[in-house]
N, C-alpha and C positions, 0 to 999 in steps of 0.2 A: 504494499500500499504505499501511496505517496509519502516522502518523507516530510511534506509540507502539512501532513494531517494536523489539524488543530487539537490541541489538547483540550479533552471534554470534561465535564464533570460527571463522576461514576454515580452520583446521588440523584440524578433526574430519574424521575419516575416515567416510564414510557406510557403513552396514552392508551396504548393497546394492552397493557398489564391487567385492565379491568375485565378484559374478556373472559369467557368461561375457561376455567382450568382443564375442561375436557376437549379443548382444541390445541392443536399445535399452530405455530406461525412460522412462516417462512418471510424474512422481510427483505425488500429490495435492497436496502442500504447494508452495507457490512458493518459499519459501526453501530451498535445496537444503543449507546447511550444518548440518544437523540429523541425528542418527541417526534412521532411519525404523523404524516399528513394521511389523509384519506387515500385507501387503496394502497398504501405502502407495504402493508403485510398481508397475505392472503391466508385466511384460516384454513387449517387441514384437520382431518379427522384424527384423533388419538389412537394410536395402535393399541388394542386391549393389553393391559398389563396383568402379570400374575403376580398377585400379592403373595409374599412369603408366608408360609404356614408352619406354625410349630410342630406340625404332625409329619412333616416331610421327612423321610428315611434316608434320602439320598442326601450327598453333599451339597449343602447350601451353596448356591452360586456366590455368595457374598465372600465365602472363603477365598476366592481368587483376588479378593481385593486386600491389600495391605494398608494398615494404618499404623503411623509411628506413634499415635497418641496426641499428636500437633492439633489441639482444638481451640477455639475461642468462642465466647458467649456462654450461656446458660440455658439449662433446661431445653424447651423446645426449639431455642434459638442458638443452639450448641452447634458450631460449625466446624467440621474437621476435615482432614486431608486424606483422601482415600486413593490408592494407586493400583492399578492393574497392569503390572509390567510386561505381562506376555501378550496383551491385547493386540490385534492386528500383527501376528507374527513378530512380536517383540518390539513394536514401536512404542507401546505403551500408552497409558493415559491417566491423568490425575484429576480428580474431582473434589471440589470443595464444596461439602453439602452437609446435609445432618445424617444421623444414623439411621433413622426411618427412610429417608430419601435414597440413600445409597442401596438399602435392602431392596426398593423397588427397582431402581435403574438396574441392578444386577440380574434381573429376570427378562431384561430386554433381549430379544433374539440374538443381537450382535455378540453380547457377553455370554451367553450360554453355549456358543459355537466355539469348539475348541481351536478353531482358527482365528478367533477372535474377531468376526465379521471381516475378514481380509478379502479385498478385491483383487483378482489377478493382475500381477504388474507386467507391463511392457516398457519399452523404450519411450519416455516423454517426448512429445512433439514440441518443445519449447526449451528455451534456455534462459537463464537470468542474464540480463544487460543492464548496464548504465544508460539510461536514458536522459538527455539533456532537459533540464527544467523539472524532471519528475523523480529522480533518484533511480532506484533498482525497479526494473519491470520485468515483464515476460514477453519473449519474442518467438514466434513460430520458426521452427528450424525445418520445417516441409509444409507442404499444402495440407490444410486440415478440412476436411468437407463439412458441410453443414450438418448438423447432428450428431456429429462424432464427440464421444466422450473424451476430453482433454484431460482431465485429473479427476481422482476420487480419493480424497484425503480424510483420514480420522483426525478428530482433535487431540491436541497435546495437553490441553488444560480446559475443564469446565467449571465453571463458577455458578453456583445458585444465586439469582438476583437478590435474593432476601440478605445473603452475607454481605453484599455490597451495601444493601440499603441500610442494615442495621450494625455494622460494624464500621469503624473509622477506617480511613486510608491507610494509616499505619498498621492497624491490626490485619486488614486484608493482605497487606503486603507481606506481614509475616507467615500467613498462611500460604501465599502465592511463592514464597521462598522454598517452604516445604514441598510445595506441589511440583514445582520445577526441578528441585533436586532429587526427587525421587524416581524420576523418568529416566529410561536408558540413555546413555550418554550421548548418542548420535542425535535423537530426538530433541534432547535438551539444548544441545549446540545449536541446532537449526532455528529452535524458538527464541533463544538469546540473541540471534542474529537480526531477528526482525527490528523495524523501526521503532524508536521510541518518540519520534517527532522532535523532541527537544532533550537537552543534556539531562542525564538523572544524578541525583545526589548520592545514592548508594545502590547496591544491589536490589534491595527491595523495592526501591523507587524505580529502578529500571524495569523490572518485571511488571510493577503495576502500569507504567506507562506504556509497555509493550501490549499489555491486554486492553488498556484504554484506547490505543491506537489502531490495534488490527482485529479485535474480535467481532464475532457474528452473533446475532441472538438465533438461537436454534431451535428453540421450543420447550415444552413443559415435559423433560423426560422422565419425571418421576409422576406425572399425572397431575402435579399440584403447583409446581413452581417454575418459572422460565429460567433458563440458563443461557450464559454467555459461553461461546466456545472460541477457542484460540487454534488455528491452524497455521501451517508453515507456507509451502508455495502459494496457497489460494490468497493469502495476504500480500503477496508481490503483485497481484493483479491491479492495474492503475485504473482511473475513472474514464469514461468517454460518455458523453451524451447520446451517441448511437453505438452502443457497444456490440462488439461481436461474439460476446459469450453471455450465457445465461448461467445461473447457478441455483441449486436448491439443495436442502439438508435431506439426506434418505434416513428415516428414522429405522428402517429396518436393519442396515447393515453400518449405520452411524457413519456414513461418509458425506462429506460435502462434495458435490458433484458440479464440475464445470464443463459445459457443453457449448460448442460452436453454433451459434444461430444463423450462419452464413458461411460459404466458403472463405477461407483465411489463407492468404498467400505466404509463402516462405519468407521471413524478414518483416513481417507485419506484428504488431504489438498486439497482446492479448488484451483485451479491456472488459470491465463491468461496469454498471452504473451505480454510482455511490447513492444517488438519490434519484427520486421520481423524474424521469425524463420528460415527462409529459407537462411541461410548464415552459412558458416563453422564455427566451434567451436572457434577458435581464434578469429574471427571477432565479433562473439556475446559477447564473454568475454570482448573484448576491448571496446566494444560500450557501454555495460551494465555498465562497471564501469566508463567510462568517462562521460556518461550521466545520470546515476542513483545511481552511486557512490557505487556498490557492486559487487562482484565476484559470478557469477551464480554457485550454487552448486546442480543445478539438476542432475538427473541421466544421461541426455544425455551429460551433461557437464564434468561430473566426471567419466565417464566410463573408462575402461582400453584403453591404447593406440591404440590398435588393432580395438577396437569398435569405438573410436571417428575417426580413419582413414576411416573405412567404412562409417561412418556417413557422413563425409566431402566428400566422394566421390559420395555418393549420392545426397548430396545438388548440387554438382558441376555438376552432370548430369542434376539435375532439371533445373539449370539455363541455360545451354546449350539448352536443350530441348525445355524450354518455348520460348527462342529467335528463334529457329528454326520453331516451330509450329505457332508463331505469324508472320513469314514471309510469307505473302499471294501471293508472287511475282512467275511469272513462274519458276524462277530459284531455288525456295526454296527446301530443300532436306526433308521436314516434309512429314509425311505418318502417317496413322492410326495406323501402328505397333509402332511408336515412341510415339504415343499420348497414346497407351496403356501402354508402358513403364513408360510413366510420371505418370499415375494413379498408377501403381504399387509402383513407387519410393516415392509418396507421403504417401501412405499407410504404406509402410516398414519404413519410417523415422518417422511415427507417427504424421504427420502435418494433423490431422483430422479436424481442425478448417478452413483449406483452401482446401480441397480437390475438393471442388466444382469447384475451377479454373481448375484443370485437367480435370473433368468430361466435362466441358464447351469446352475445346480444343479439347478434344475426340469427342464430338458431331460435332464439327465444321470440323473436319477431315474426319469423316464418311460421313457428308452429302456431302463434298466437292469432293468425288469419287461415289457419287450416291447411297451409302448403307444406305437405309432409316431405316431399322431395327436397326442396331447398333448406328446410329444417334439419332433414337428415345429413345433407351436405354439409352443412356448418358445424352441426354436432360432432361430425367425423373430423373435420378440420381441428375444432377444438379439442378432442381427446388425443389426437394425433401429436399435436402441438404440446399440449398438457403434459403427456406421457415423456416426452422428450426433454422438455425444458423446465417444468415445475414439479415434477413428479406425479405419479399415477393415483395417490391417494388423495389428491385435492377434491373439494366438493362439488367444483363446476365439472370436473372429468366425470365423477360418478353420476351427476345430476344429467349429463349430456347422454351417458350410456342409459339412463332411465328413459330419456325422451326416445331414443333408437329403439329400445326394446318394447315400448308401448306408446306410440305417438298419440292416439286418441284417448288415451288413459292419462297422459301426462297433465300435470296440475294447470299448465298454461294453455292448454288447448282450446283454440278459437277465444282466447280471451279478450283480444281486441275487437272481436266482433259482438261482445256482450254489450248491451246497452247500460246506461248508469242506472 
């Protein structure tokens, strides 16, 4: 992640934290210590958890987790460091959370597998490169095809949000020292090489700043509390307002997955969007500078005045159209034609990481007027895009599967034709 990343306050409470704990969230922005805008996080269904039972005769999955006894806080708010050193073929992971929480996390499919959720490795199609004005970034070493999985990495550190909210910075730093030092040496070294954005005063402050600058909010892994997760190469991805990569956290195998949304040429930088790209240029510039400490120099932001004006006009149309299409009342001005326009605007603006949102709305509009053929067309596009770029467990993917399975029984069947 860019070395110009703004140092943010860990004590900010995300607006999305108040959502049901029965949902996971994948956030558009890497750094989770920011209030999120509408549509910034896509809720996902929680994978059913197997709560530990005292009657189990098999070895408890918690046995694989080592605790050095480093804990801070009291009673229900006692947070400790737990490490699974053999996870993912010996890469290891350390979690800062409560005892009850780790007992639940330990039952996740990835941690019950002897291979620790490992994804088969292959030669990576990128390399780390010093990029002028950005610091270290990732550049493609060969052509990468659209839809290709570029990387799949497990976290090195996971931190329960409540620990950050209820413990002070110094205390969290003490826990982070223990968490990092318990990791296998290679994974530890890779994490410590990540950017701190600014100079650290000591070892604990350095790790705190690394977490602060590079972590992603990856969901409610124990079913009750959101977690921040720290990865290695994923955090080297720089920002672009028309990113060529999408990413999501796979809760089954505990990997952060990065996928190409279009063909990427050898020598081209790999990028993701740090912020919601569906905003006009001046707003994007202001927010990126305020919250990440840099002025975006991507092609979309540095185009000539005429091109920027055209881009801003498309963004403004997208915002208006989404509002109209999401109005399912009898007085709504939405129509399939407006949904088609929305799809074309997403594509023209190059917002390929989120075009599934437009496909979804188009499917809803067509089923709303009883056009099964076009409704299924866009439902399939939404499912295909969603499975590739945001994960197959997303509600909109499952919703579109329901539409295809039973069009006339779908909840929105001919809803646009009904009178008020």
